[in-house]
C-alpha positions as CSV (number, residue, x, y, z in Angstrom):
1,M,98.5,143.7,105.4
2,A,101.4,141.8,107.5
3,I,104.6,140.1,107.7
4,F,104.7,136.5,108.3
5,L,107.5,134.2,109.8
6,L,107.8,130.7,108.2
7,S,110.3,127.9,107.6
8,L,110.7,125.5,104.7
9,F,112.0,121.5,105.0
10,G,113.5,123.5,108.3
11,S,115.1,125.9,106.7
12,A,114.7,129.8,106.8
13,S,115.7,130.2,103.3
14,I,112.1,130.1,102.0
15,G,112.8,132.2,99.1
16,V,114.8,128.9,97.5
17,Y,111.8,126.7,97.6
18,A,108.7,128.9,96.5
19,L,107.8,131.3,94.0
20,V,105.3,133.8,94.5
21,T,103.8,136.8,92.0
22,D,100.3,138.2,93.4
23,K,97.9,135.5,91.5
24,L,100.1,132.2,92.1
25,A,102.3,130.4,94.5
26,I,104.8,127.2,93.1
27,V,105.7,125.2,96.3
28,P,107.3,122.0,96.5
29,L,105.0,119.3,96.8
30,Q,107.2,117.8,99.6
31,S,106.4,121.2,101.3
32,S,104.2,121.0,104.6
33,K,100.7,121.0,103.2
34,T,100.1,123.2,106.4
35,K,102.7,125.8,105.5
36,A,102.0,125.7,101.9
37,E,98.6,126.6,102.8
38,K,99.6,129.1,104.9
39,I,101.7,130.9,102.1
40,K,98.0,130.7,100.1
41,K,96.4,132.7,102.7
42,W,98.7,135.1,103.9
43,L,99.3,136.2,100.0
44,N,96.5,135.5,98.8
45,V,97.2,133.3,95.5
46,Q,96.3,130.4,94.0
47,M,98.8,127.4,95.2
48,I,100.5,125.1,92.7
49,E,102.4,122.3,94.6
50,T,105.3,120.5,92.4
51,T,109.1,120.7,91.9
52,I,110.7,121.7,89.0
53,G,113.0,119.6,86.7
54,G,112.1,117.3,90.3
55,S,114.0,119.7,92.0
56,V,112.7,121.7,95.1
57,V,114.6,124.8,94.9
58,V,111.7,126.2,92.8
59,G,112.3,129.7,94.0
60,A,115.7,129.7,92.6
61,L,114.8,127.5,89.4
62,A,111.8,129.5,87.9
63,C,110.7,133.9,88.5
64,G,107.4,135.1,87.4
65,N,105.3,138.5,88.1
66,S,101.0,138.8,87.0
67,N,101.5,138.4,83.7
68,G,104.0,135.3,83.3
69,V,106.4,132.5,84.7
70,I,109.7,131.6,83.3
71,L,110.8,127.8,83.6
72,P,114.6,126.0,83.1
73,H,114.7,123.7,79.6
74,Y,114.4,120.3,82.1
75,V,110.9,120.9,83.8
76,Q,108.9,118.2,83.4
77,D,106.0,117.4,81.7
78,K,103.6,117.0,84.5
79,E,105.5,119.5,86.6
80,L,104.1,122.0,83.4
81,D,100.5,120.0,83.4
82,K,100.2,121.7,87.1
83,I,101.9,124.6,86.2
84,K,99.3,124.9,83.5
85,A,96.1,123.9,84.8
86,V,96.5,126.7,87.6
87,S,98.0,129.0,85.2
88,D,95.5,129.5,82.4
89,D,95.3,133.4,82.4
90,T,99.7,133.4,82.6
91,N,101.8,133.2,79.9
92,V,104.5,130.0,81.0
93,K,107.2,129.8,78.8
94,I,110.4,127.3,78.9
95,M,113.5,128.8,78.4
96,E,115.5,126.4,75.9
97,T,118.4,127.7,77.3
98,K,121.9,125.5,79.0
99,R,120.8,128.1,81.9
100,T,118.4,126.4,84.6
101,A,118.4,129.1,87.7
102,Y,116.3,131.9,85.9
103,G,114.8,132.7,90.2
104,N,118.3,133.6,90.3
105,M,118.9,135.8,87.3
106,V,115.7,137.9,86.5
107,L,114.0,140.7,89.3
108,A,110.3,141.1,87.8
109,N,107.4,142.8,89.2
110,D,104.7,144.2,86.6
111,Y,106.1,147.3,85.4
112,G,110.0,146.1,84.7
113,A,112.5,143.9,85.2
114,I,116.5,143.9,85.7
115,V,118.2,140.5,84.4
116,D,121.3,138.7,84.3
117,P,124.1,141.3,81.8
118,R,125.4,137.6,80.7
119,L,121.9,136.6,79.5
120,K,122.2,136.6,76.0
121,R,119.9,139.1,73.5
122,K,117.1,136.7,72.4
123,T,117.1,135.3,76.0
124,V,116.1,138.6,77.6
125,E,113.9,139.0,74.3
126,E,111.9,136.0,75.6
127,I,111.4,136.9,79.2
128,A,110.7,140.8,77.7
129,D,107.7,139.3,75.7
130,T,106.5,136.3,78.2
131,L,107.0,139.4,81.3
132,D,104.9,141.9,79.2
133,V,107.4,144.5,81.0
134,E,110.4,146.5,79.3
135,V,113.6,144.4,80.3
136,V,117.5,145.5,80.4
137,P,120.5,143.9,81.9
138,G,121.8,145.1,85.4
139,E,123.4,144.3,88.4
140,I,123.4,144.5,92.1
141,A,126.5,144.9,94.2
142,G,128.5,144.8,91.4
143,L,127.2,141.2,91.1
144,P,125.2,139.7,88.2
145,Y,123.1,137.2,89.8
146,V,120.6,140.3,90.7
147,G,117.6,137.5,91.1
148,S,119.0,136.8,94.3
149,L,120.3,140.1,95.6
150,A,116.9,142.0,95.6
151,V,113.0,141.1,96.4
152,A,110.5,143.5,94.0
153,T,106.7,143.3,94.1
154,N,104.3,146.4,93.0
155,N,104.9,148.5,96.2
156,G,108.9,148.3,96.4
157,V,112.3,146.9,96.6
158,L,114.1,145.8,99.1
159,A,117.7,145.4,98.1
160,H,121.3,144.1,98.5
161,P,122.8,146.2,101.1
162,L,126.0,147.0,99.1
163,I,123.9,148.1,95.9
164,M,125.8,151.3,94.2
165,E,123.7,154.5,93.1
166,E,123.4,153.7,89.8
167,E,122.2,150.9,90.4
168,Q,119.9,152.1,92.6
169,A,119.1,154.5,89.9
170,Q,118.4,152.2,87.6
171,L,116.1,149.5,89.5
172,K,113.8,152.8,90.5
173,D,113.7,153.2,86.7
174,I,112.5,150.0,85.2
175,L,110.7,148.5,88.0
176,K,109.2,151.7,88.7
177,V,109.1,151.3,92.7
178,P,111.0,153.3,95.8
179,L,114.0,151.0,96.4
180,D,115.0,150.3,100.0
181,V,118.6,148.4,100.9
182,G,118.3,145.3,104.0
183,T,119.3,141.3,104.7
184,I,117.4,139.1,105.7
185,N,118.0,136.2,108.5
186,C,119.5,137.9,110.5
187,G,122.1,139.5,108.3
188,I,122.1,137.4,105.5
189,P,122.6,140.3,101.8
190,Y,121.0,138.1,99.5
191,V,117.5,138.9,100.7
192,A,115.6,136.8,97.8
193,T,116.8,133.7,99.4
194,G,114.8,134.2,102.8
195,L,112.1,136.2,101.5
196,I,108.9,135.6,99.0
197,A,106.4,138.5,98.9
198,N,103.5,140.1,96.4
199,D,101.0,143.7,96.8
200,S,99.3,141.2,99.7
201,S,102.1,140.4,102.0
202,V,105.5,139.5,102.6
203,V,106.8,136.3,104.4
204,V,110.2,136.1,106.1
205,G,112.4,133.4,107.0
206,H,112.1,132.5,110.6
207,L,115.5,133.4,111.5
208,T,114.7,136.9,110.6
209,T,115.0,139.9,113.5
210,G,112.7,142.6,114.7
211,P,114.9,145.2,113.1
212,E,115.2,143.5,109.2
213,M,111.1,143.1,109.5
214,F,110.4,147.1,110.0
215,I,113.6,147.9,107.2
216,I,111.4,145.3,104.9
217,G,108.1,146.6,106.1
218,Q,109.2,150.3,104.7
219,A,110.8,148.8,101.8
220,L,107.8,146.8,100.5
221,D,105.2,149.1,102.0
222,V,103.8,146.3,104.2
223,V,101.8,148.1,107.2
């Protein structure tokens, strides 16, 4: 495994634009074909090129793991068809709620998930059914948008540097992997905005420094 540097749409915030699981990657169809191919190769996934509700911020709007993908209510039929065509063995759930930024509200791997504590119980149950894992409400650094504050794979978690001890204990217990803290893109603590990863590899925003990459490699067990 290795860590790769990338930009999307000229931005180092690659996690805002892309969703990655161990099985698939979803990137906007407007993104560079060359870069989409790099993500496919580096992360060893099937590639889906589509927007979500016409928006390119796929990573902010969608979330998932190897078992399922969560999408906001305004996903378009043609977008849904593209996703289902590639993910026929993956649960795809459209959430019929006013909330839409599920990529920011859910932190998941194949062992568990932490979600924004403001989500209703029914929504949490639907996420649990779709991702087929235990799901619990929680915060990171006292903030509710856990999906933007950490990245989880089946190898480890990289979280916001100000995560509290009790929050660390919860993440380790639910996600069942080791946890470390760090930043991305030269000091950004919202690590999921600039990092996409799975069990195969890690891709970071092109502004990420060498020391940051070292910590990321340790946290996500990338040799």
